[in-house]
C-alpha positions, 0 to 999 in steps of 0.5 A: 500500500502506498504511504500517506504522502504517495496517496496525496500525490496520486490524488493531486494527479487526478486534478491535473491535465496534460497539454500536448502538441501532436503532429497533424500532417507532414510539413511541406517546406517550413513547418507552420502552426497548421501542421500541429494539433493541440490536445489535452488529456488527464494525467493518469497515476503511475502503475507498478514500476512506472513514473510520471514526469513533469516537463520543465524544459524541452530541447528544440533541435534542427533534427526535429524537422527530419523526424516529421518526414515519412522517410527512412532515417537513423530513427523512425519518423513521428507518426501522424497523431503522435505527440511530437518527439523532443528531448527534455528535462523534467521532475519526477512527480509520482513514482512507483519505480525502484529506480527513480523517486519523487523529486528526481530531475531526469533527462530523456525523450519526454515529448512536447507535452506537460507530463509524461508517464513511463514504464520500465521499457518505455523509460529505457527506450526514452533514455530516461536518466537522473541528472545531477543539478550540481553540474549545471543548470537545467538549460545547460543540461539541454545544451553543453551537458545535453544532446547538443554537447554530446553531438559536438564532443563526439563528432569533434573528438572521435571523427574530427580527431583534432590535434594541437595547431590544427585549423578547425572550422565550424558552421552554425558556430553560434548554435547549440552544437557549434558553440561546444565544438568551437570552444572544445577545439580551442581548449584542445589547442586548435585555431578555431574559425566559426561561420555564423549569420549576422555580425552580433553572433560573430562578435559574440563567438569571437569576443565571448567564446574565444574563437580566433575568427568568425565569418558572417555568411550573410555579409559576403563571400564565404569562400574568400573569407575562408581563404583569408582566415585559413591560409594553410587550409582547413584541417577539421570542418564540422558541418551543421548546415550543408549546401553552399557553405559545405562546398566552400569549405571543401574547396579549402581543405588541407591534406588529410582533412577530416569533415564531420557531417552533423547536419544540413540545416540549410536543406531541411525545408527544401521544396526540391531535392537536397543539394549534395556537395559539388566539390567532393573531388577535393576529398580525393585531391587532399586525401581527406575523409568525410564522415557522418555522425549520429549522437545516439551511437555514443550513449554508453560514453555520455557520462565521461563526456559530461564529466569533462564538459562540466569541468570546463563549465566550472572552471569557466573555460567553456560557456553555455548560451541558451535562447529560452522561449516560454510556453508550450503553446508557442512551440510551433513558432519557436521551432521555426526560429531554428530555420530562420536564424532567429535563435541566438544560442541553444533554443529551449522551450520552457514548459514549466517553472518547477 
């Protein structure tokens, strides 16, 4: 029998409602509010071995656009009518599990909703895990200590394999993944050049994050700017955007360069076929390597990476900037900021204050 406090919590759950955002149709081009449906349902109490998690904040990521397409990928698409997939941070508000207790802060695939219920199997599938708030704030756990940070860490370290003195170029430098990649490369002794959209973002990347230079792709010729800032060529290129900027980087490779294909945000909302690299023969000429990466391949190594990055945050060698939008009802418009360049830093949707 549950003790008195648990009975009170279960009773309180019965009075709560769960607002959810569901995928109503497959978008064509940039997603709009009409692509979503908004539903409300009761919050059910957990059964044996289950927990109920209250969503505090959600990570909004470019990959979400791909999950909305009915196409084969590294992860199954979100089904029509399902709650939109999203990683987040939440607090366990009711538990009948031996693994998690009420009050625990957790991270995992909570979905775009105010409450999520997990059984043992669902919790494993969602990657539900307890987090230590002493290592960073909730928003930092969605940025440097979360999936974007893990993406940047393993993409750079495992695939980019930076060496002291290398020139590392990262596109989307002011975004979630880009800011981690650039700062980590600098810590590892590399010369770091960012590519970002707008003078304010470039000034921040250089002035606050310590990049050696940043190219404003909105202001001029990226290819010429890469020649100026990378006179000996690019040793590591970390690509978040694809398209013309990827081609410009391929034209400036050093011998033995490593190109990390993380994303192609410039292509996700194309109405036509995705634009592939035109300068791929540079890989042959420069004996270079281009490799894709998916962060889920490194889950078993997350704890070590989190510990290292948390140390850099603590000693201020690394910073973590988040752009927070409040309210689950604002999810559709917040998501589009990723594809219009409207966010400055890691985009986070705050669902609840506590």
